[in-house]
C-alpha positions in Angstrom: 187.0 69.7 178.7 184.7 67.1 177.0 181.8 69.5 177.0 183.9 72.2 175.3 185.2 69.8 172.7 181.7 68.4 172.1 180.1 71.8 171.7 182.7 72.8 169.2 181.6 69.8 167.0 184.9 68.0 167.4 183.5 65.0 169.2 180.6 62.7 168.3 178.2 61.1 170.9 179.9 57.7 170.3 183.4 59.1 170.7 182.4 60.9 173.9 180.9 57.7 175.3 184.1 55.8 174.4 186.3 58.3 176.1 184.2 58.2 179.3 184.2 54.4 179.2 188.0 54.2 178.8 188.6 56.7 181.5 186.4 54.8 183.9 188.1 51.5 183.1 191.7 52.9 183.1 192.1 53.3 186.9 190.5 53.3 190.3 192.1 56.6 191.1 190.7 60.0 190.1 191.6 60.9 186.5 192.9 64.4 185.7 192.2 66.7 182.7 195.5 65.8 181.0 194.7 62.1 181.1 191.2 62.9 179.6 193.0 64.9 176.8 195.3 62.0 176.1 192.4 59.5 175.9 190.4 62.0 173.7 193.4 62.4 171.4 193.8 58.6 171.0 190.1 58.1 170.3 190.1 60.9 167.7 193.3 59.7 166.0 192.2 56.1 165.9 189.0 57.1 164.0 190.3 59.8 161.7 194.1 59.7 161.5 195.5 63.1 160.6 192.1 64.8 160.2 192.1 65.9 163.8 195.9 66.4 164.4 195.8 70.2 164.3 192.8 70.4 166.7 194.4 67.9 169.0 197.6 69.9 169.2 195.5 73.1 170.0 193.5 71.5 172.8 196.5 69.8 174.4 198.0 73.3 174.7 194.7 74.9 175.8 194.8 77.1 172.7 191.0 77.3 172.2 191.1 80.4 170.0 193.1 78.7 167.2 190.5 75.9 167.0 187.9 78.4 165.9 190.0 79.8 163.0 
């Protein structure tokens, strides 16, 4: 998921590092893709407010085609 979002230009190096860091600190148990999506959404929204809202909705729904258009 993070690789896909990164290659689409939706995620900076710093944001990706912050997502990974938060995921590692969040639990000792394995983390699933939905939890990564939630953390990613929170990171993007905290930095850009409504700028990423549409893209976040699309990747939460696995609607990758709509992100490109």
